[in-house]
C-alpha positions in Angstrom: 3.9 -26.5 -2.5 6.3 -24.7 -4.9 5.2 -21.2 -5.9 4.1 -21.1 -9.5 5.0 -17.4 -9.9 7.6 -15.2 -8.1 6.0 -13.7 -5.0 7.4 -10.2 -6.0 5.5 -10.3 -9.3 2.0 -10.4 -7.7 2.3 -7.2 -5.6 3.3 -5.3 -8.7 0.0 -6.3 -10.2 -2.1 -5.0 -7.3 -3.4 -1.4 -7.9 -5.3 1.0 -5.8 -8.5 2.0 -7.7 -11.6 3.6 -6.2 -10.2 3.0 -2.8 -9.8 -0.8 -3.3 -6.8 -2.9 -3.9 -7.5 -4.7 -7.1 -6.0 -6.9 -9.8 -6.9 -6.5 -13.4 -8.5 -9.2 -15.6 -5.5 -9.1 -18.0 -3.0 -9.7 -15.2 -5.1 -12.4 -13.6 -5.5 -14.2 -16.9 -1.8 -14.3 -17.4 -1.3 -15.7 -13.9 -4.0 -18.3 -14.4 -2.7 -19.2 -17.8 -6.0 -18.4 -19.6 -6.9 -15.8 -22.1 -8.5 -12.5 -20.8 -11.5 -13.3 -23.0 -12.0 -16.7 -21.4 -11.5 -15.4 -17.9 -14.2 -12.7 -18.6 -16.5 -15.2 -20.2 -16.3 -17.5 -17.1 -17.0 -14.4 -14.9 -20.0 -13.3 -17.0 -21.5 -16.8 -17.0 -21.4 -16.5 -13.2 -22.2 -12.8 -12.8 -24.2 -13.3 -9.6 -21.0 -14.3 -7.9 -19.4 -10.9 -8.7 -21.3 -8.0 -7.2 -19.9 -4.5 -7.7 -17.7 -4.6 -4.6 -16.0 -7.8 -5.9 -15.5 -6.6 -9.5 -16.0 -3.5 -11.6 -15.1 -2.2 -15.0 -12.7 0.7 -15.2 -13.9 4.0 -16.7 -11.9 5.4 -19.6 -10.4 8.0 -17.3 -9.4 5.4 -14.8 -7.9 3.3 -17.5 -5.9 6.2 -19.0 -4.7 7.1 -15.5 -3.6 3.6 -14.8 -1.7 3.4 -18.1 0.0 6.7 -17.2 0.9 5.4 -13.7 2.3 2.2 -15.0 4.0 3.8 -17.8 3.5 0.9 -20.2 2.3 0.6 -23.7 1.8 -3.2 -23.5 -2.0 -2.8 -23.5 -1.9 -3.3 -27.2 -5.2 -3.3 -29.0 -7.5 -3.4 -25.9 -11.0 -2.9 -27.2 -12.8 -3.2 -23.9 -12.1 -1.5 -20.7 -10.5 -3.9 -18.2 -12.3 -5.3 -15.2 -10.8 -4.9 -11.8 -11.2 -7.6 -9.1 -11.0 -6.8 -5.4 -9.5 -9.4 -3.0 -13.0 -10.8 -2.6 -13.4 -11.0 -6.4 -10.1 -12.8 -6.8 -11.3 -15.3 -4.1 -14.6 -15.8 -6.0 -12.6 -16.6 -9.2 -11.4 -19.8 -7.6 -14.9 -21.1 -7.7 -15.2 -20.2 -11.4 -11.8 -21.2 -12.7 -11.4 -24.8 -11.5 -8.1 -25.9 -13.0 -5.3 -27.0 -10.6 -3.2 -24.1 -12.0 -6.0 -21.6 -11.0 -6.3 -23.1 -7.5 -2.6 -22.9 -6.8 -2.2 -19.4 -8.2 -5.3 -18.3 -6.3 -3.8 -19.6 -3.0 -0.6 -17.7 -3.7 -2.5 -14.4 -4.6 -4.6 -14.6 -1.5 -1.5 -15.0 0.6 0.1 -11.9 -1.0 -3.1 -9.9 -0.5 -3.0 -10.9 3.2 0.7 -9.9 3.4 0.0 -6.5 1.8 -2.9 -5.9 4.2 -0.6 -6.7 7.2 2.1 -4.3 5.9 -0.5 -1.6 5.4 -1.8 -2.1 9.0 1.7 -2.0 10.3 2.4 1.2 8.3 -0.8 2.8 9.6 0.2 1.9 13.2 3.6 3.4 12.7 2.1 6.6 11.4 -0.2 6.8 14.4 2.8 6.4 16.7 4.7 9.1 14.9 1.8 11.4 15.1 1.5 10.7 18.8 5.3 11.4 19.3 5.0 14.6 17.3 2.0 15.7 19.4 3.8 14.9 22.7 6.9 16.8 21.5 4.7 19.7 20.7 3.4 19.7 24.3 7.0 19.8 25.6 8.3 22.4 23.2 7.6 25.3 25.6 9.2 23.4 28.5 12.3 22.6 26.4 12.5 26.3 25.3 12.4 27.5 28.9 15.2 25.0 29.8 17.4 26.4 26.9 16.7 30.0 28.0 17.7 29.1 31.6 20.9 27.4 30.4 21.8 30.4 28.1 21.2 32.7 31.0 23.5 30.7 33.2 26.2 30.4 30.5 26.2 34.0 29.4 25.7 35.6 32.7 28.9 37.5 33.6 30.6 36.2 36.7 30.9 38.5 39.6 34.5 39.7 40.2 36.3 37.3 42.4 38.3 38.6 45.4 42.0 38.4 44.9 43.8 35.7 46.8 47.3 36.1 48.1 49.5 39.0 49.2 48.4 42.6 48.6 51.0 45.3 48.1 
């Protein structure tokens, strides 16, 4: 299946809000080729499918912080605070938006979420390994310091006078 949208576009639409990776209703609507209003209407008609851990509305402060982070003024005349959909919420959208476009985009988005999750896990594992190496290096610091002191002592210790070889007058 050909990708409908560039894979690098989707990660740029995933934000970290309230400790969740989310996509905003506006961005999802663009990807699904529907209006934000129609997307939200479909969601509200099926509200039971979207508990608070699947979807939540941003507060004014969160919205302002998001605009500041993104550095965009393309929000135009937004009258309502946007809704944020977690990965589970995006998955639930596939049951609400039933067009072929929505299904194909949904599959692509879920794959990107999975890829981001794997990268995050790999990053976390790398950080744990670095912490372990740093801890181990800290344990060996005293030993390494003693080795350097012994080497300096050997290098800077004056040599005893050597007996002269050869004929003496």
